[in-house]
C-alpha positions as CSV (number, residue, x, y, z in Angstrom):
1,M,-13.2,4.6,-16.9
2,K,-11.9,8.2,-16.8
3,D,-11.1,10.0,-20.0
4,C,-7.7,11.1,-18.8
5,S,-5.2,8.5,-17.7
6,V,-3.5,10.9,-15.1
7,E,-6.9,11.6,-13.4
8,Y,-7.7,7.9,-13.3
9,A,-4.3,7.2,-11.7
10,L,-4.8,9.9,-9.1
11,D,-8.2,8.5,-8.3
12,L,-6.6,5.2,-7.5
13,L,-4.2,6.9,-5.0
14,T,-6.7,9.0,-3.1
15,G,-6.4,7.5,0.3
16,K,-4.8,9.2,3.1
17,W,-1.9,6.8,3.5
18,Q,-1.4,5.5,-0.2
19,M,1.3,7.7,-1.4
20,H,3.2,7.3,2.0
21,I,2.9,3.7,1.7
22,L,4.1,3.7,-1.8
23,W,7.1,5.7,-1.0
24,C,8.1,3.4,1.8
25,L,7.6,0.3,-0.4
26,C,9.8,1.8,-3.2
27,Q,12.5,2.4,-0.6
28,A,12.7,-1.3,0.4
29,E,13.0,-4.4,-1.7
30,I,11.4,-6.5,0.9
31,I,9.4,-5.3,3.9
32,R,7.2,-6.9,6.4
33,F,3.9,-5.6,7.6
34,N,5.2,-4.5,11.0
35,E,8.4,-2.8,9.6
36,L,6.2,-0.9,7.1
37,K,3.9,0.0,10.0
38,R,7.0,1.4,12.0
39,K,7.9,3.7,9.1
40,L,4.3,5.2,9.1
41,P,3.7,6.7,12.6
42,G,0.1,7.2,13.2
43,I,-1.4,4.5,10.9
44,S,-3.4,1.8,12.5
45,N,-3.2,-1.9,11.7
46,N,-6.6,-1.7,10.0
47,A,-5.8,1.3,8.0
48,L,-2.5,-0.2,6.7
49,A,-4.2,-3.5,5.9
50,K,-6.9,-1.7,4.0
51,S,-4.7,0.6,2.2
52,L,-2.5,-2.4,1.1
53,R,-5.5,-4.4,-0.1
54,E,-6.7,-1.4,-2.1
55,L,-3.2,-1.1,-3.7
56,E,-3.2,-4.7,-4.6
57,E,-6.7,-4.7,-5.9
58,N,-5.9,-1.9,-8.2
59,Y,-2.8,-3.8,-9.4
60,I,-0.5,-1.1,-8.2
61,C,1.5,-3.5,-6.0
62,L,2.0,-7.1,-5.9
63,F,2.5,-8.9,-2.5
64,D,3.7,-12.3,-1.5
65,Y,2.3,-13.7,1.7
66,L,4.5,-15.8,4.0
67,F,2.7,-18.1,6.3
68,I,4.6,-19.5,9.2
69,S,3.1,-22.4,10.9
70,S,4.1,-23.2,14.7
């Protein structure tokens, strides 16, 4: 663990899209994956999914998953 809590926090948010994603998440109470993707032009599905997974693994965000069966 880092000595400085600010340095530790910044290390968790070093990805190219992390801050952009957090900004969009803070602007909406509930947002679906594709809605979020539309707000982030240029991000691929894989990059968005990876960034969201990292945010969740670092306990920065908590996600609810809705599974719809047909």
